[in-house]
C-alpha positions in Angstrom: 0.0 0.0 -0.2 3.2 2.8 0.8 5.3 1.4 -2.1 1.9 2.6 -5.1 1.1 5.3 -2.8 4.3 6.5 -3.0 5.2 5.4 -6.7 1.3 7.5 -7.6 3.7 10.5 -5.4 6.3 9.9 -7.4 4.3 10.1 -10.5 2.3 12.8 -10.1 5.7 15.1 -9.3 8.0 14.1 -12.1 5.0 14.4 -15.0 5.8 17.9 -15.9 9.2 17.2 -16.0 8.9 15.1 -18.8 7.2 17.2 -20.9 8.4 18.0 -24.3 9.5 21.3 -23.0 12.3 21.0 -20.5 13.2 17.5 -23.2 13.4 19.7 -25.8 16.4 22.2 -23.7 18.9 20.3 -22.7 19.1 18.5 -25.9 18.8 22.0 -27.6 21.5 22.5 -25.0 23.8 20.0 -25.7 23.3 20.3 -29.5 25.1 23.5 -29.5 27.3 23.1 -26.7 29.5 19.5 -28.1 33.0 22.0 -27.7 32.0 22.8 -24.9 30.9 19.6 -22.6 34.0 17.6 -24.3 36.2 20.6 -22.8 34.7 20.0 -19.6 34.7 16.1 -19.2 37.7 17.0 -20.5 39.4 19.4 -17.0 37.3 18.2 -14.6 37.3 14.2 -15.7 41.4 14.4 -16.7 42.1 14.9 -13.1 39.9 12.9 -10.8 41.2 10.1 -12.7 44.2 10.9 -12.1 43.2 11.3 -8.6 41.4 8.4 -8.3 44.5 6.4 -9.7 47.0 7.9 -7.1 45.2 6.7 -5.1 44.3 3.0 -6.3 48.2 2.8 -6.2 48.7 3.9 -2.4 45.8 1.5 -1.3 47.4 -1.6 -3.9 51.0 -1.5 -2.3 52.3 0.5 0.9 55.8 0.7 -1.3 53.6 3.1 -4.2 54.5 6.8 -3.0 53.5 9.8 -5.0 56.1 12.1 -6.3 54.4 15.7 -6.1 56.3 17.8 -4.5 53.4 19.4 -2.7 51.8 16.1 -1.0 53.8 14.6 1.0 54.1 10.6 0.2 51.2 9.1 1.8 49.0 11.1 1.2 44.8 10.2 1.9 42.9 10.1 -0.7 40.9 13.7 0.8 45.0 15.2 -0.6 44.6 13.7 -4.0 40.7 14.3 -5.0 39.8 17.3 -3.1 42.7 19.8 -5.3 42.0 17.9 -8.8 38.5 18.8 -8.2 39.0 23.0 -7.5 41.4 22.3 -10.2 39.1 21.2 -12.3 36.4 23.3 -11.1 38.7 26.6 -12.0 40.2 25.2 -15.1 36.5 25.1 -16.5 35.2 28.0 -15.4 37.6 29.8 -17.8 36.3 27.8 -20.9 33.0 29.3 -19.8 34.1 32.0 -19.0 35.6 32.2 -23.1 33.0 30.6 -24.9 30.1 32.8 -22.8 32.4 35.7 -24.1 34.3 35.0 -27.4 33.0 34.2 -30.7 31.8 31.1 -29.7 34.1 30.5 -34.0 37.7 31.5 -31.4 36.2 30.0 -28.8 35.6 27.0 -30.5 40.0 26.8 -31.6 40.4 27.8 -28.3 38.9 25.4 -25.5 41.1 22.0 -27.5 44.2 24.1 -26.5 43.6 24.3 -23.6 42.4 20.5 -23.0 44.3 19.0 -25.4 47.2 19.3 -23.3 45.9 19.0 -20.0 43.2 15.3 -21.6 47.0 14.2 -23.2 49.1 14.7 -19.5 46.7 12.8 -17.0 46.3 10.2 -20.5 49.1 9.9 -19.6 49.5 10.4 -16.0 46.5 8.2 -15.6 48.6 5.1 -17.3 52.0 5.7 -15.4 49.9 5.2 -11.5 47.7 2.0 -13.1 51.4 0.8 -14.7 53.4 1.5 -11.1 50.2 0.1 -9.2 50.6 -3.3 -11.4 54.4 -4.4 -10.9 54.0 -3.3 -6.7 51.3 -5.3 -6.5 53.2 -8.4 -9.3 56.1 -8.4 -6.9 54.7 -9.3 -3.5 
C-alpha cells in the first residue's frame, strides 16, 4: 500500500519534468554546446581520474609513493581529490568564460588548445599510475 502510494505521488510530481519542454531544452543545449561539454569532461574528468589512479596505487601497495613535492609520500584520498576537483573546476570555469565572452568560432579553436594538453598529460599520468600499481602488486 505504501509503495503504491509513493509511486503514485512520484508520478504526479515527476510528470511535469517528462514533458517535451525541459527535454527539448536539454537536447538543444547539448547540441549547441558539444565542444564545451567535451572540454568540461576532459578538464574535470582528467584530474579526477589521475587522483583516482593515485589513490588506487596507494591502496594497492604501501611501497607506492607520491612524487608530487607538494603532497606527502602517502597522502590521504582527500589530499588527491580536493585539489583535482578545485583545479578542474577553475579550468572549466575559465573555459566557460571563453565560451560566453569570445566569439564562438574563436572559442571552438581556443578550448581544444587548453583541453588537449590536459587530456594527454592526465592520460599519460593515469597510465603510469596503473602500471606502477600493477608492478608493485605483482612483485609482492
